[in-house]
SERO-4910 file (N, C-alpha, C, O; in steps of 0.05 Angstrom, whole numbers):
BEGIN
 pado doro    nc1    nc2    nc3   cac1   cac2   cac3    cc1    cc2    cc3    oc1    oc2    oc3
  Met    A   -498    507    114   -474    522    122   -458    506    144   -469    488    157
  Pro    A   -433    512    147   -418    497    167   -424    505    193   -428    529    197
  Arg    A   -425    488    215   -426    494    241   -404    507    252   -408    522    270
  Phe    A   -380    503    243   -356    511    252   -343    527    229   -325    518    215
  Ala    A   -352    553    226   -344    569    203   -319    575    200   -310    580    177
  Asn    A   -301    575    222   -273    584    220   -256    562    225   -235    566    236
  Phe    A   -263    536    218   -247    511    220   -223    513    205   -224    522    183
  Val    A   -198    505    216   -176    504    202   -168    475    203   -167    464    225
  Pro    A   -160    460    180   -153    433    184   -123    428    197   -102    434    184
  Glu    A   -124    419    221   -100    413    234   -110    395    261   -133    395    269
  Gly    A    -90    383    272    -98    368    296   -102    338    288    -94    328    267
  Val    A   -114    326    304   -121    295    302   -149    294    290   -168    306    301
  Ile    A   -152    279    267   -175    279    254   -183    250    244   -178    244    221
  Pro    A   -194    232    260   -198    206    250   -218    204    226   -235    221    221
  Ala    A   -215    182    212   -235    177    191   -253    154    200   -243    132    206
  Ala    A   -276    160    201   -297    137    212   -302    117    189   -300    123    166
  Leu    A   -308     93    200   -314     71    187   -345     70    181   -359     85    194
  Leu    A   -355     54    163   -383     52    158   -393     22    162   -386      6    145
  Pro    A   -408     15    181   -415    -10    185   -441    -16    168   -457      1    162
  Phe    A   -442    -42    161   -463    -51    140   -477    -76    153   -466    -92    169
  His    A   -503    -79    143   -520   -103    154   -508   -127    134   -494   -121    115
  Glu    A   -515   -152    140   -506   -173    123   -517   -171     96   -505   -182     77
  Asp    A   -542   -156     92   -553   -151     65   -536   -128     49   -541   -124     25
  Leu    A   -518   -117     63   -500    -95     52   -512    -66     55   -500    -47     45
  Ser    A   -534    -62     66   -546    -37     70   -530    -27     92   -516    -42    105
  Ile    A   -531      1     97   -519     15    119   -531     11    143   -554     18    146
  Asp    A   -518     -1    161   -528     -3    191   -526     23    207   -506     28    221
  Glu    A   -548     40    203   -548     67    216   -543     65    242   -524     79    250
  Pro    A   -557     47    261   -553     49    290   -523     44    301   -513     56    320
  Ser    A   -511     23    285   -484     23    290   -462     43    282   -441     47    293
  Phe    A   -472     54    261   -456     77    253   -460     98    271   -441    112    276
  Arg    A   -482    103    280   -484    125    301   -465    118    329   -450    134    341
  Ala    A   -469     95    335   -452     88    359   -424     90    353   -409    100    369
  His    A   -414     82    330   -387     84    325   -379    115    322   -356    121    330
  Leu    A   -394    132    312   -386    163    310   -387    172    337   -369    187    343
  Ser    A   -406    166    357   -404    175    384   -382    165    397   -370    181    411
  Asp    A   -372    140    395   -349    131    408   -325    144    399   -309    149    417
  Val    A   -319    149    376   -298    161    366   -298    193    377   -278    204    387
  Ala    A   -323    205    373   -321    233    381   -318    235    410   -314    257    420
  Ser    A   -319    216    424   -317    220    456   -287    222    464   -280    230    486
  Val    A   -271    215    446   -238    219    453   -231    245    456   -241    262    441
  Asn    A   -215    252    475   -206    278    482   -185    287    464   -166    272    459
  Gly    A   -186    313    454   -166    323    436   -166    317    405   -146    318    391
  Leu    A   -191    312    396   -196    309    368   -204    338    356   -216    354    370
  Ala    A   -197    344    331   -202    366    317   -225    365    302   -237    386    299
  Ala    A   -233    342    291   -251    335    270   -254    308    263   -237    291    270
  Ile    A   -277    301    249   -279    272    241   -286    276    211   -300    293    202
  Thr    A   -274    255    198   -279    252    167   -298    231    161   -298    209    173
  Ile    A   -314    236    143   -333    216    131   -334    218     99   -323    235     85
  Asn    A   -346    198     89   -345    195     56   -316    195     45   -308    208     26
  Ala    A   -302    178     60   -276    173     49   -264    147     45   -282    130     41
  His    A   -242    137     44   -235    110     40   -248     93     65   -261     72     62
  Ala    A   -244    103     88   -252     86    109   -284     81    111   -293     63    125
  Thr    A   -297     99     98   -327     90     97   -333     77     69   -356     77     61
  Glu    A   -313     68     56   -317     54     33   -334     71     13   -353     61      0
  Val    A   -325     98     10   -340    118     -5   -345    105    -34   -367    105    -44
  Gly    A   -322     92    -46   -326     82    -73   -347     65    -79   -355     61   -102
  Ser    A   -359     53    -56   -382     35    -61   -408     45    -52   -428     32    -52
  Cys    A   -407     72    -45   -433     86    -37   -444    103    -58   -429    117    -73
  Thr    A   -468    103    -58   -483    122    -78   -484    151    -68   -480    156    -44
  Val    A   -489    170    -87   -490    198    -79   -512    200    -55   -506    212    -34
  Asp    A   -538    188    -58   -555    190    -40   -545    178    -12   -553    189      8
  Glu    A   -529    156    -12   -520    146     12   -501    166     25   -502    170     49
  Gln    A   -483    179      8   -463    198     18   -478    220     33   -471    228     55
  Arg    A   -500    230     18   -516    253     31   -528    241     60   -530    256     80
  Arg    A   -538    215     59   -546    205     86   -526    202    106   -531    205    130
  Ile    A   -503    195     98   -482    191    118   -472    218    130   -462    220    153
  Leu    A   -476    239    112   -468    266    124   -491    273    142   -487    285    163
  Ala    A   -513    267    136   -538    278    152   -536    261    177   -541    273    198
  Ile    A   -529    236    179   -529    220    204   -506    234    220   -509    243    243
  Thr    A   -485    235    209   -461    246    223   -469    274    237   -465    278    261
  Gln    A   -480    292    222   -490    318    233   -508    315    254   -508    330    274
  Asp    A   -526    293    252   -544    292    273   -531    281    302   -539    286    325
  Glu    A   -510    263    294   -500    248    317   -480    266    331   -484    272    354
  Ile    A   -459    277    318   -438    292    328   -436    320    318   -421    336    329
  Gly    A   -449    326    300   -446    354    289   -443    377    306   -427    395    300
  Ala    A   -457    377    328   -452    400    346   -423    400    362   -414    421    371
  Lys    A   -413    378    363   -392    372    380   -365    378    363   -347    393    372
  Leu    A   -364    366    338   -341    366    322   -343    377    293   -365    373    282
  Pro    A   -325    390    281   -331    395    253   -324    369    237   -308    351    243
  Ile    A   -340    369    214   -342    344    199   -326    351    172   -329    373    160
  Val    A   -310    335    164   -293    337    138   -307    314    123   -311    292    132
  Asn    A   -314    323     99   -329    309     80   -313    301     57   -302    320     46
  Gly    A   -310    279     48   -295    268     24   -306    276      2   -331    278      1
  Ile    A   -289    283    -21   -301    289    -47   -287    266    -67   -264    267    -75
  Tyr    A   -301    250    -72   -291    223    -87   -305    220   -111   -328    211   -110
  Ala    A   -294    227   -135   -305    228   -159   -288    225   -179   -266    236   -178
  Glu    A   -296    211   -201   -279    206   -226   -275    232   -243   -254    236   -254
  Gly    A   -295    249   -244   -295    275   -260   -300    299   -243   -310    296   -221
  Ser    A   -291    324   -254   -292    348   -241   -321    354   -237   -328    364   -215
  Leu    A   -340    348   -258   -368    358   -253   -380    348   -231   -393    362   -215
  Glu    A   -376    320   -228   -389    305   -205   -376    315   -178   -389    316   -157
  Ala    A   -352    321   -181   -337    330   -153   -348    355   -145   -354    359   -121
  Ala    A   -352    371   -163   -367    400   -155   -395    395   -148   -407    411   -133
  Lys    A   -409    374   -157   -435    370   -143   -434    360   -115   -451    365    -98
  Leu    A   -414    345   -111   -411    331    -84   -400    355    -65   -407    354    -41
  Ala    A   -384    374    -73   -378    394    -59   -400    411    -50   -400    423    -28
  Arg    A   -418    413    -67   -444    430    -60   -461    414    -42   -476    425    -26
  Leu    A   -459    390    -44   -476    371    -24   -461    379      3   -472    391     21
  Ala    A   -438    371      3   -426    375     31   -427    403     41   -429    405     66
  His    A   -426    424     26   -430    450     37   -459    452     48   -462    462     70
  Asp    A   -479    443     34   -507    450     40   -512    430     66   -530    434     82
  Gly    A   -497    410     69   -503    388     89   -489    398    116   -491    385    136
  Gly    A   -475    420    115   -462    430    140   -435    419    146   -426    419    168
  Ala    A   -423    410    124   -394    401    129   -378    426    136   -386    449    130
  Ser    A   -353    421    149   -333    445    154   -308    442    136   -290    458    138
  Ala    A   -306    424    120   -282    424    103   -287    400     82   -304    383     84
  Leu    A   -272    401     63   -273    379     39   -245    367     40   -225    379     45
  Leu    A   -248    343     36   -221    323     31   -223    315      3   -237    296     -3
  Val    A   -208    329    -16   -210    325    -45   -193    300    -54   -169    300    -50
  Phe    A   -205    279    -65   -188    254    -73   -177    266   -103   -187    285   -114
  Pro    A   -158    254   -112   -152    258   -140   -173    241   -156   -183    220   -149
  Pro    A   -179    254   -180   -195    241   -201   -181    216   -211   -157    216   -213
  Gly    A   -199    193   -218   -186    169   -228   -169    173   -253   -148    161   -256
  Pro    A   -178    190   -272   -162    189   -297   -135    200   -292   -120    199   -312
  Leu    A   -126    210   -269    -95    220   -265    -81    193   -263    -57    197   -263
  Thr    A    -87    170   -261    -71    147   -258    -58    146   -286    -37    134   -287
  Leu    A    -68    157   -307    -58    155   -334    -37    177   -339    -22    178   -359
  Gly    A    -36    195   -318    -18    222   -322    -34    246   -318    -59    246   -314
  Gln    A    -19    266   -320    -30    295   -314    -15    314   -325      9    311   -331
  Arg    A    -31    337   -328    -15    361   -335    -25    385   -313    -48    385   -305
  Pro    A    -10    403   -306    -18    421   -283    -48    433   -289    -65    435   -271
  Glu    A    -54    441   -316    -76    453   -319    -99    435   -312   -119    446   -302
  Met    A    -98    410   -315   -120    390   -310   -124    394   -279   -147    396   -271
  Val    A   -104    395   -262   -108    394   -234   -119    422   -226   -135    422   -207
  Leu    A   -114    440   -234   -119    469   -230   -150    471   -237   -166    482   -222
  Ser    A   -157    460   -258   -185    461   -267   -205    446   -249   -228    453   -243
  His    A   -194    425   -241   -207    407   -222   -213    418   -200   -237    415   -192
  Phe    A   -194    432   -183   -197    443   -158   -213    469   -161   -225    478   -142
  Lys    A   -212    481   -182   -227    510   -186   -257    504   -187   -274    518   -175
  Arg    A   -265    481   -204   -294    476   -204   -302    467   -176   -325    472   -169
  Ile    A   -288    455   -161   -296    448   -135   -298    474   -115   -317    476   -100
  Ala    A   -277    493   -117   -278    514   -101   -300    535   -111   -308    552    -95
  Asp    A   -310    535   -140   -331    550   -149   -357    539   -137   -377    553   -138
  Ala    A   -358    514   -128   -383    503   -118   -384    506    -88   -406    504    -78
  Ser    A   -366    512    -74   -361    513    -48   -338    529    -37   -315    527    -45
  Asp    A   -346    547    -16   -323    562     -4   -310    551     19   -293    564     32
  Leu    A   -317    523     26   -305    511     48   -276    504     44   -264    500     23
  Pro    A   -266    505     69   -234    497     65   -228    472     53   -242    453     59
  Ile    A   -208    470     37   -201    447     21   -177    430     31   -156    442     34
  Ile    A   -176    407     37   -155    388     41   -147    374     15   -163    359      4
  Val    A   -123    378      7   -117    363    -17   -106    335    -10    -88    335      6
  Phe    A   -114    312    -20   -105    289    -15    -83    284    -33    -87    280    -57
  Glu    A    -60    284    -21    -36    282    -38    -28    253    -38    -17    244    -18
  Tyr    A    -34    238    -62    -25    210    -66      8    211    -69     21    231    -71
  Pro    A     16    188    -70     42    180    -80     46    188   -106     26    184   -120
  Thr    A     66    199   -118     73    208   -147     81    184   -164     83    187   -188
  Gln    A     87    160   -151    101    138   -165     85    112   -158     70    111   -138
  Gly    A     89     94   -174     77     68   -169     46     68   -177     35     85   -192
  Ile    A     35     46   -165      5     40   -176    -14     62   -164    -35     66   -175
  Gln    A     -7     75   -143    -24     98   -134    -13    124   -139    -16    144   -124
  Gly    A      5    123   -168     16    149   -173     -4    168   -184     -2    173   -208
  Gln    A    -23    181   -170    -41    202   -177    -32    228   -163    -45    249   -167
  Gly    A     -9    226   -146      0    250   -132      7    272   -149     13    268   -172
  Tyr    A      5    298   -138     13    322   -153     43    330   -146     50    332   -123
  Pro    A     59    335   -169     85    347   -160     84    371   -144     65    386   -145
  Leu    A    106    373   -128    104    399   -115    101    426   -131     88    444   -123
  Asp    A    114    425   -152    109    451   -170     81    458   -176     70    480   -174
  Thr    A     68    433   -183     39    434   -188     23    445   -163      7    464   -163
  Met    A     28    432   -143     17    441   -116     17    471   -111     -3    484   -107
  Leu    A     43    480   -113     47    508   -109     31    529   -125     23    550   -115
  Lys    A     27    521   -151     12    533   -171    -19    530   -163    -35    549   -167
  Leu    A    -28    508   -154    -53    503   -143    -59    520   -120    -81    530   -117
  Phe    A    -39    522   -103    -46    537    -77    -52    569    -82    -69    583    -69
  Gln    A    -35    579   -104    -40    604   -113    -67    609   -129    -79    631   -128
  Ala    A    -75    589   -142   -103    591   -158   -125    587   -140   -147    598   -145
  Val    A   -123    571   -119   -147    564   -103   -141    569    -76   -131    553    -61
  Pro    A   -148    595    -70   -139    601    -41   -152    588    -17   -143    591      6
  Thr    A   -174    573    -22   -187    560      1   -176    534      4   -187    518     18
  Ile    A   -152    528     -9   -139    503      2   -123    511     28   -108    529     28
  Arg    A   -128    496     48   -118    503     74    -98    480     86    -86    483    107
  Ala    A    -97    454     70    -78    434     81    -77    412     59    -93    413     40
  Ile    A    -58    392     62    -57    369     45    -56    348     66    -44    353     87
  Lys    A    -68    325     59    -68    301     72    -45    284     54    -49    274     32
  Asp    A    -21    283     70      6    275     51      8    243     57     14    233     78
  Trp    A      3    231     35     10    199     33     36    195     20     41    173     11
  Thr    A     54    215     19     78    211      6     96    192     21    106    199     42
  Pro    A    101    168      9    117    148     25    147    153     28    160    142     45
  Gln    A    157    172      8    185    177     12    190    198     33    179    220     32
  Val    A    208    191     53    211    208     74    222    236     68    211    256     79
  Pro    A    244    238     48    255    262     42    233    280     29    231    304     36
  Met    A    218    270     12    194    284     -2    173    294     18    162    316     15
  His    A    169    276     37    149    282     58    159    308     74    144    328     79
  Glu    A    185    305     81    197    329     96    199    356     80    195    378     91
  Arg    A    205    352     54    205    376     36    176    389     32    173    413     30
  His    A    158    373     33    124    383     31    122    399     59    112    421     59
  Ile    A    131    388     81    126    400    105    138    426    108    125    445    116
  Arg    A    169    430    102    182    450    105    173    470     81    172    494     87
  Thr    A    167    464     59    159    483     40    132    493     43    127    517     38
  Leu    A    113    477     50     87    487     54     81    504     78     66    524     78
  His    A     94    494    100     92    511    124    108    537    123    103    553    141
  Ser    A    126    544    103    138    568    103    126    588     82    134    611     80
  Leu    A    107    578     68     93    595     48     82    620     62     77    619     86
  Asp    A     77    643     49     68    666     58     39    662     69     32    675     89
  Lys    A     25    647     59      2    635     67      4    605     71     -1    589     52
  Pro    A     10    597     96     18    566    101     -2    550     95    -25    556    101
  Val    A      6    527     84    -16    504     81     -5    483     99     19    477     98
  Asn    A    -24    471    116    -18    451    136    -14    428    121    -29    422    102
  Val    A      7    413    129     12    385    124      0    364    145     10    364    167
  Leu    A    -17    350    139    -31    327    153    -19    302    146    -18    295    123
  Ser    A     -8    286    167      4    260    160    -20    237    157    -38    233    174
  Thr    A    -17    226    134    -32    199    132    -17    176    126    -25    157    113
  Asn    A     10    180    138     26    158    139     28    140    165     48    137    179
  Ser    A      5    129    169     -4    119    193     10     93    199      7     83    222
  Ala    A     26     79    180     42     58    181     69     65    199     82     49    212
  Trp    A     76     92    197    101     97    209     96    127    220    110    146    213
  Leu    A     76    130    238     60    155    246     82    172    261     85    195    253
  Leu    A     97    161    281    113    176    299    136    189    281    143    212    285
  Ser    A    145    176    264    168    183    244    156    208    230    168    229    228
  Ser    A    132    203    222    120    227    203    118    250    221    130    271    214
  Leu    A    104    249    246     98    272    259    119    287    269    117    311    272
  Val    A    144    273    277    164    289    287    179    305    266    195    321    274
  Leu    A    175    302    241    184    319    219    170    346    220    179    365    207
  Gly    A    146    349    236    134    376    239    108    376    225    100    397    216
  Cys    A     92    352    220     62    356    210     46    371    232     51    371    256
  Lys    A     26    385    220      6    400    235    -17    385    246    -35    395    257
  Gly    A    -15    357    241    -36    339    251    -34    317    233    -14    315    219
  Leu    A    -56    299    233    -61    277    219    -89    270    215   -107    276    231
  Leu    A    -93    255    190   -119    247    181   -118    218    176   -109    210    154
  Ser    A   -127    201    193   -123    170    193   -148    155    194   -166    163    209
  Gly    A   -151    131    177   -172    111    182   -166     99    206   -186     96    221
  Ser    A   -143     92    216   -138     78    239   -145     91    263   -145     78    284
  Gly    A   -152    119    261   -163    133    285   -191    121    290   -201    126    312
  Ser    A   -205    107    273   -228     94    279   -227     73    301   -247     66    314
  Val    A   -201     65    305   -198     44    326   -179     55    348   -183     48    371
  Ile    A   -159     73    341   -141     79    363   -139    113    363   -118    125    365
  Ala    A   -164    125    359   -161    155    363   -149    165    387   -132    183    385
  Asp    A   -156    154    412   -142    162    436   -111    158    434    -97    178    440
  Leu    A   -100    137    426    -72    136    423    -58    157    403    -36    168    407
  Gln    A    -74    159    382    -63    183    365    -63    209    375    -46    225    369
  Ala    A    -83    215    390    -84    241    402    -64    244    424    -50    264    427
  Gln    A    -61    222    440    -37    224    459    -10    229    445      7    244    454
  Leu    A     -7    214    424     19    215    409     23    239    397     45    249    396
  Phe    A      2    253    384      6    280    373     14    300    393     32    317    388
  Arg    A     -1    300    420      6    319    443     33    314    448     47    334    448
  Ala    A     44    288    454     72    286    463     91    297    441    112    308    448
  Val    A     85    294    416    103    303    397    104    333    398    126    344    395
  Gln    A     80    347    401     76    372    402     93    387    424    104    408    422
  Ala    A     91    370    447    105    379    471    137    372    469    152    379    488
  Asn    A    146    361    450    173    352    445    185    333    468    208    333    476
  Asp    A    163    316    475    168    295    497    168    266    480    149    250    476
  Leu    A    194    264    473    201    242    452    199    215    470    189    194    460
  Ala    A    207    215    498    201    190    512    172    183    515    164    159    512
  Thr    A    156    203    520    127    190    521    118    186    493    101    168    489
  Ala    A    124    196    476    117    195    446    123    164    437    108    151    422
  Arg    A    150    156    448    157    130    439    145    108    454    144     86    444
  Lys    A    135    113    478    118     91    494     91     90    481     80     67    479
  Ile    A     79    110    473     54    109    460     56     94    432     40     77    424
  Asn    A     76    102    419     84     88    395     83     58    393     73     45    375
  Asp    A     97     51    416     98     24    422     72      6    426     69    -18    422
  Arg    A     53     25    434     27     12    433     11     11    407     -5     -6    402
  Ile    A     19     32    392      7     35    364     18     14    345      4      0    331
  Tyr    A     45     12    345     59     -7    327     46    -32    321     43    -37    297
  Pro    A     37    -47    338     28    -75    334      1    -71    313     -4    -86    295
  Thr    A    -13    -51    319    -39    -47    303    -31    -38    272    -42    -47    252
  Ala    A    -13    -21    274      0    -11    245     10    -36    230      5    -39    206
  Glu    A     23    -51    243     32    -76    230     14    -93    214     18   -102    192
  Val    A    -10    -97    230    -32   -117    221    -51    -99    202    -61   -107    181
  Phe    A    -54    -74    211    -78    -57    194    -66    -57    162    -77    -65    141
  Tyr    A    -36    -45    165    -25    -36    139    -10    -61    124      7    -55    106
  Ala    A    -14    -83    129      0   -109    116    -12   -106     88    -30    -91     81
  Asp    A      3   -124     71     -8   -130     44    -29   -149     46    -28   -165     65
  Pro    A    -50   -148     28    -53   -127     10    -65   -102     27    -83   -103     45
  Phe    A    -53    -79     18    -59    -56     31    -91    -49     30   -101    -36     48
  Val    A   -104    -56     10   -133    -53      4   -148    -59     29   -169    -47     34
  Asp    A   -139    -80     46   -156    -89     68   -155    -75     93   -165    -84    113
  Met    A   -141    -51     93   -134    -37    115   -159    -34    133   -160    -43    155
  His    A   -182    -20    120   -204    -14    137   -221    -38    141   -237    -38    160
  Asn    A   -218    -58    124   -228    -84    130   -223    -95    155   -240   -105    170
  Arg    A   -197    -92    159   -185   -103    184   -187    -88    209   -183    -97    231
  Met    A   -194    -60    203   -201    -42    225   -231    -49    236   -237    -47    260
  Lys    A   -248    -57    218   -275    -66    225   -273    -93    239   -291    -97    256
  Glu    A   -258   -107    237   -254   -135    253   -241   -130    277   -243   -146    295
  Ala    A   -225   -106    279   -217    -99    308   -238    -86    324   -238    -89    348
  Leu    A   -255    -73    313   -277    -63    329   -294    -82    336   -305    -79    358
  Val    A   -300   -103    321   -317   -129    325   -301   -143    354   -313   -148    375
  Leu    A   -275   -147    350   -259   -159    371   -263   -143    400   -263   -154    422
  Gln    A   -265   -116    395   -267    -99    420   -296    -97    430   -300    -83    450
  Gly    A   -315   -111    418   -344   -107    423   -356    -82    417   -376    -75    430
  Lys    A   -344    -66    397   -355    -41    388   -370    -41    362   -380    -20    355
  Leu    A   -371    -65    346   -385    -69    325   -397    -96    321   -383   -116    325
  Pro    A   -422    -98    313   -435   -127    314   -423   -143    292   -426   -168    294
  Arg    A   -412   -134    272   -404   -152    251   -384   -131    232   -385   -107    235
  Ala    A   -369   -143    216   -348   -133    202   -352   -139    171   -335   -149    157
  Val    A   -376   -131    163   -386   -134    136   -376   -113    118   -379    -90    126
  Val    A   -363   -117     91   -355    -98     75   -366   -102     50   -371   -125     44
  Arg    A   -371    -83     32   -381    -87      5   -361    -95    -12   -337    -89     -8
  Pro    A   -371   -111    -36   -353   -118    -57   -343    -95    -70   -357    -75    -70
  Pro    A   -320    -93    -83   -307   -118    -86   -289   -130    -62   -277   -151    -64
  Leu    A   -288   -112    -39   -276   -119    -14   -291   -147     -6   -314   -153    -13
  Ala    A   -275   -165     11   -287   -192     20   -274   -196     44   -252   -187     50
  Lys    A   -290   -211     59   -282   -216     90   -253   -230     91   -245   -246     74
  Ile    A   -238   -222    111   -211   -228    112   -214   -259    127   -236   -268    135
  Ser    A   -191   -272    130   -189   -302    140   -189   -299    168   -182   -279    180
  Asp    A   -199   -324    181   -197   -327    209   -168   -324    223   -163   -314    245
  Ala    A   -147   -335    202   -120   -328    214   -111   -301    217    -97   -293    235
  Glu    A   -123   -284    194   -115   -257    200   -131   -243    220   -121   -223    231
  Ile    A   -155   -251    226   -171   -240    247   -153   -247    274   -151   -230    292
  Gly    A   -142   -271    276   -127   -279    297   -105   -259    302   -100   -251    325
  Arg    A    -90   -251    281    -68   -235    280    -75   -206    293    -60   -194    308
  Ile    A   -100   -198    285   -109   -174    296   -115   -174    326   -110   -155    340
  Arg    A   -128   -197    334   -130   -202    361   -105   -199    379   -105   -188    401
  Val    A    -83   -211    367    -59   -210    380    -47   -183    380    -34   -177    399
  Ala    A    -50   -166    359    -42   -139    358    -54   -122    379    -41   -107    392
  Leu    A    -82   -127    381    -98   -110    401    -89   -115    430    -89    -98    447
  Gly    A    -82   -142    433    -74   -148    460    -47   -134    467    -43   -123    489
  Lys    A    -28   -136    447      0   -122    455     -4    -94    456     13    -83    469
  Gly    A    -24    -78    445    -30    -54    449    -44    -45    473    -47    -22    479
  Gly    A    -52    -68    489    -70    -61    510    -99    -50    504   -112    -37    520
  Leu    A   -105    -59    475   -131    -47    469   -155    -68    471   -179    -62    473
  Leu    A   -146    -91    470   -168   -116    472   -185   -114    496   -210   -115    497
  Glu    A   -167   -111    519   -180   -113    547   -197    -89    550   -218    -91    563
  Gln    A   -187    -64    540   -204    -41    546   -232    -45    530   -252    -41    542
  Gly    A   -233    -53    504   -258    -59    490   -274    -80    504   -299    -77    506
  Ala    A   -262   -101    513   -277   -121    527   -291   -111    551   -314   -119    556
  Arg    A   -278    -93    567   -289    -81    590   -314    -62    579   -336    -65    590
  Gln    A   -311    -47    559   -333    -33    551   -355    -46    540   -378    -36    542
  Ala    A   -352    -70    526   -373    -83    518   -389    -97    537   -413   -105    534
  Ala    A   -372   -101    560   -389   -115    583   -406    -99    599   -424   -109    612
  Glu    A   -398    -71    598   -414    -52    614   -443    -50    602   -460    -35    611
***
């Protein structure tokens, strides 16, 4: 059962990274330290695991169960846990939902199933989410991918509206819509429903611009490195304090430039290197097919952290 039974997905929700040893096994002590570090930030609403940032596509089901157990043990009494549901098929997704439910998660972040890269019909989407909802009554966050391009697994707005009626446990979407007019349309439409569905931004490469459109929060892998800045930014936007928000964004911008550069797939790889530079991780090992980035790119991350005033902070903490 969830420890936070009335959790509503909103506010600032970082997605944790997953440290590995050189032999590619999970580095549990470093993971615990990372979770505790992120959870110590003031103003967080929850923490997400078993998602892109934890390299869930390279983790077995048993490892995902262990990741949830570690997270519960380390920070579960302090913050709600959002558990990712990353599966190619609906039957496996339902099993993962049950695993998350039994493991004490407070919400599910549901990724689109892989076959939808080849196209979709609304009944496929509804069936997928109904199976998940039948397995667990936890609040669901729909991960809304782009509807075009190589990540074109997103759900058209009309499909989402049907989905919200069919599956009432859906409480939010994590909106990866890169087109600003469509992103704003999602926000205005979903927030005005009789039973509103929160829009959480995951447009971390342009977070300030996204938040000022009216997002109810954010769910971001870069929160593994800059959760404090994201929490400050969200508070400033909520307070309509644009001047303060722009100052905070000036510190975030250099990290966004390096984290979300091409190839996009290296974003969490780069975040691990940032934590190593800050003295918060012992190594930046990733599982294949990901591979270590170049020394030149690590140098650019070091410069970005310095511009954001983040390298000095990490160095002080590492020296203590």
